[in-house]
C-alpha positions in Angstrom: -96.2 50.2 103.4 -94.8 48.9 106.4 -91.8 46.7 106.6 -92.9 43.1 105.9 -94.9 44.7 103.0 -91.3 46.2 101.7 -89.3 43.0 102.1 -91.9 40.7 100.5 -91.7 43.1 97.3 -87.8 42.6 97.4 -88.2 39.2 97.5 -90.8 38.8 95.0 -88.3 40.5 92.4 -85.1 39.4 93.0 -85.0 38.2 89.6 -85.3 41.3 88.7 -82.7 42.8 90.4 -80.1 40.4 89.6 -80.6 40.2 86.1 -80.2 44.2 86.1 -77.2 43.7 88.2 -75.8 41.6 85.7 -76.8 43.4 82.9 -75.0 46.7 84.1 -71.9 44.5 85.0 -71.7 43.3 81.6 -72.0 46.8 80.2 -68.9 48.0 82.4 -67.1 45.1 81.4 -67.6 45.7 77.7 -66.9 49.2 77.8 -63.7 48.3 79.4 -62.4 46.2 76.7 -63.5 48.1 74.3 -61.5 51.2 75.4 -58.3 49.1 76.0 -58.3 47.6 72.6 -59.0 51.1 71.1 -56.3 52.5 73.2 -53.9 49.7 72.0 -54.6 50.5 68.2 -51.4 51.6 65.9 -50.8 55.3 65.2 -51.6 56.7 62.1 -48.9 55.5 59.8 -46.8 57.4 57.1 -44.6 57.2 54.1 -41.0 58.4 54.7 -40.2 61.1 52.2 -37.1 60.8 50.1 -34.8 63.9 50.9 -31.4 62.5 49.8 -30.1 65.6 47.7 -32.3 68.0 49.0 -30.9 70.8 51.2 -31.7 70.8 54.7 -34.4 73.4 55.2 -37.1 71.9 52.6 -36.0 68.6 54.1 -37.3 69.3 57.5 -40.3 71.0 55.9 -40.8 68.0 53.8 -40.3 65.5 57.3 -42.4 68.0 59.6 -45.4 67.7 57.5 -45.3 63.9 57.8 -45.3 64.1 61.1 -41.9 62.6 61.5 -38.8 64.1 63.9 -35.8 64.7 62.7 -32.3 63.2 64.3 -29.2 65.3 62.4 -25.9 64.3 61.9 -23.1 66.2 60.4 -20.3 64.8 58.2 -17.5 66.0 55.7 -18.5 66.0 52.6 -16.1 64.9 49.6 -17.9 67.4 47.0 -17.1 71.0 47.1 -20.3 73.1 47.2 -22.6 70.4 48.7 -22.9 72.0 52.1 -25.9 71.9 53.7 -27.3 68.7 51.5 -28.7 65.7 52.9 -26.1 62.7 52.6 -27.9 59.9 53.8 -31.4 59.4 55.5 -32.9 56.0 57.5 -35.4 54.6 57.2 -34.9 54.5 53.7 -37.4 56.6 51.5 -40.8 54.5 51.2 -40.3 52.7 54.1 -43.7 52.6 56.4 -43.5 54.2 59.9 -45.8 55.3 62.8 -46.4 59.1 62.6 -44.0 60.6 65.2 -41.4 58.5 64.6 -37.5 59.1 64.1 -35.4 59.5 61.0 -31.9 59.7 61.2 -30.3 62.5 58.5 -26.8 62.6 57.8 -26.4 66.7 56.3 -22.9 67.4 54.8 -21.0 70.2 56.7 -19.0 71.0 53.4 -15.4 69.3 52.4 -12.6 69.8 55.0 -10.7 72.5 53.2 -12.6 74.9 50.9 -9.2 77.1 49.7 -5.6 76.2 49.6 -3.5 76.9 52.6 -0.5 78.5 52.5 2.6 76.9 52.6 5.7 79.0 51.5 8.4 79.0 54.7 6.9 75.6 55.9 9.1 72.3 55.7 7.8 70.3 53.0 7.6 66.9 55.4 5.5 69.0 57.7 3.1 69.6 54.7 2.9 66.3 54.0 2.3 64.8 57.0 -0.4 67.7 57.6 -2.5 66.6 54.4 -2.3 62.9 55.2 -3.8 63.5 58.3 -6.3 66.0 56.8 -7.6 63.4 54.3 -8.2 60.2 55.9 -8.5 57.1 54.1 -12.5 56.9 54.2 -12.2 60.2 52.0 -11.8 61.6 49.1 -7.9 63.7 48.8 -9.1 67.1 47.0 -5.2 68.2 47.4 -2.5 66.2 46.1 1.2 67.5 46.6 3.3 66.7 43.4 6.2 64.6 44.8 8.7 65.7 42.1 9.5 69.0 43.9 11.7 71.5 42.3 14.8 71.6 44.2 17.2 74.9 44.1 19.7 76.2 46.5 18.9 78.5 48.8 19.9 80.2 52.6 16.7 78.8 53.7 16.9 75.4 55.7 17.1 72.5 53.6 13.4 71.1 53.0 11.8 74.8 53.0 9.2 75.9 51.0 10.0 78.6 48.7 7.4 79.0 46.4 3.7 77.2 45.6 1.1 76.7 42.8 -1.4 77.2 42.9 -1.4 80.1 45.1 -3.1 80.1 48.7 -6.4 81.4 49.1 -7.4 79.9 45.7 -10.7 78.5 46.0 -10.9 74.4 45.7 -13.8 73.6 43.3 -12.3 70.4 42.2 -9.3 68.2 42.9 -6.3 70.2 42.6 -2.5 69.1 42.7 0.2 71.5 44.7 3.6 72.0 43.3 6.0 73.3 45.0 10.0 74.8 44.8 11.8 73.2 47.7 14.9 74.7 49.4 18.1 72.2 49.1 20.1 74.2 51.4 22.9 76.9 50.5 25.1 76.0 48.0 28.8 75.7 48.6 28.5 75.2 52.6 32.2 74.2 54.0 32.2 72.6 57.7 35.7 72.5 59.3 37.1 69.0 60.7 36.5 68.1 64.3 39.3 66.3 66.3 37.8 62.9 66.6 41.2 61.2 67.7 40.5 59.6 71.4 37.2 60.1 71.9 35.0 57.7 73.0 31.5 56.0 72.2 29.5 59.6 73.8 31.8 61.6 72.4 31.2 60.2 68.6 27.7 60.4 68.9 27.6 63.9 70.2 30.3 65.0 67.1 27.9 62.8 64.9 24.9 65.1 66.3 26.5 68.8 66.0 28.5 68.5 62.8 27.4 68.5 59.2 29.6 65.6 58.4 29.1 61.6 57.6 31.4 59.6 59.0 32.4 55.7 57.9 33.7 53.9 60.6 36.3 50.8 60.2 36.5 49.0 63.7 38.9 46.6 64.4 38.9 44.2 67.3 42.3 45.1 69.9 43.4 43.7 73.2 44.5 45.3 76.1 42.1 48.2 76.2 38.3 48.2 78.2 36.5 50.9 76.0 36.0 51.5 72.4 38.0 54.4 71.1 39.2 56.3 67.9 42.2 55.6 66.6 43.0 57.8 63.9 40.5 59.8 61.3 41.6 60.3 57.5 41.1 64.3 57.5 43.4 66.8 59.6 41.5 68.2 62.3 40.2 71.7 61.0 40.4 71.0 57.8 37.2 72.9 55.5 35.3 70.4 54.0 31.7 70.5 52.0 28.9 69.9 54.2 28.0 65.9 54.1 31.5 64.9 52.9 32.1 61.5 54.2 35.0 61.0 56.5 36.4 57.3 57.7 37.4 57.1 60.8 39.4 54.2 62.5 38.5 52.6 65.8 39.6 50.2 68.0 37.1 47.9 69.9 37.6 46.0 73.2 37.1 42.5 73.8 34.4 42.0 76.6 32.4 39.1 77.9 29.5 41.6 79.1 29.3 44.0 76.4 29.2 43.2 72.6 30.9 45.9 70.1 30.6 46.1 66.7 29.5 48.7 63.7 25.9 49.2 62.5 25.5 49.4 58.8 22.6 50.2 56.4 22.3 51.6 53.2 19.5 54.4 53.0 17.8 55.4 50.5 19.2 58.8 48.6 17.1 61.7 49.8 16.9 65.1 48.0 18.1 66.8 51.5 19.3 65.9 54.5 16.8 64.3 57.0 16.3 63.3 60.6 17.9 60.1 61.2 18.0 58.5 64.6 18.5 55.4 66.6 17.1 54.1 69.8 18.6 51.2 72.0 15.9 49.1 74.3 17.8 47.2 76.8 17.1 44.0 77.8 15.6 45.4 80.9 12.7 46.9 78.2 14.2 50.5 78.9 14.8 52.7 75.9 16.7 55.2 74.9 18.2 57.3 72.2 22.1 56.7 71.0 22.4 58.4 67.7 20.3 61.5 66.1 21.8 62.6 62.8 20.6 65.0 59.7 21.6 62.0 56.7 21.3 62.8 53.2 20.9 58.8 52.6 23.1 56.5 51.2 25.7 54.7 53.8 25.1 54.9 57.0 26.9 53.7 60.2 27.6 53.9 63.6 29.6 52.0 66.6 28.3 50.9 69.4 28.9 48.9 72.6 25.5 46.9 74.0 24.4 44.3 76.4 23.8 41.2 74.2 19.5 40.8 73.7 19.7 44.7 73.2 17.6 45.9 70.3 18.6 48.9 67.7 15.5 50.7 65.9 16.0 53.1 63.4 13.9 55.7 62.6 13.9 58.1 59.4 11.4 61.1 59.9 9.9 59.6 63.1 8.8 56.5 61.2 10.4 53.3 62.3 12.6 51.7 59.5 14.6 48.5 60.9 15.0 46.6 64.2 18.0 45.2 65.0 18.9 42.6 67.8 22.5 42.5 69.3 23.6 39.0 69.6 
């Protein structure tokens, strides 16, 4: 067949060729659309099982059987003996999710304490603070302290725990109460009276920090002096006094325009043994320094000062701020 005959054949069949081409194009496009929408079909859906209260191993197997992935989080529990138990889950039980989805699982890491610690020989205040920090407000306090301590005189420093009940190592299966025997310090301890007459402020602060005596200050404004000074003391130098006896000390205070002199006074609660009491001063420029640091059993607490107007006195007991006072 020559070229002329072939061309004539195509000319006579163009309708068939066009229809065939359109049909093939439709088939291809339809196939692509079907594949596209099949790809958008959701994956298999599953129901989230209830695993709260179950142990971790069985919970993992149950979730894996549902083709669900797990994201674990450990948390301390309030219930002794539930280590490894599922506490929470998200999504909630019964929720419908895609297979392969994630389930957040919170698992108990046990209680913060499993046994009673050994506190004998430690300071009672340190133990109280340690347990307060250990058991936060958001968790159940499994270990309580009976604050009605049994005090007794002992050569150990005051505040030292001498005995405890329950004993160290006792398993904690429920909430327990600790009972302590606490040292009140040695009985009949005697202290020699220092010589304060003629002492200035810095020397007074040093005496207060280094002697087991309590000083009550009586101040009188006096003309003709530039600095605060002790004029006399009610006890004789070298006199033997029982520890934490009170001694009246008389001081003369100058009249100055650049400094304000006075006697700070406050009544503290009665403590079972001498505790740390300190006073810092914040100067008008914002600088903070410590003025006085003493051991004090409570009751009247006084000390003299000479400070710029606007200074702030900050009183702390056992490191906790009790009062702030502006010098005006």
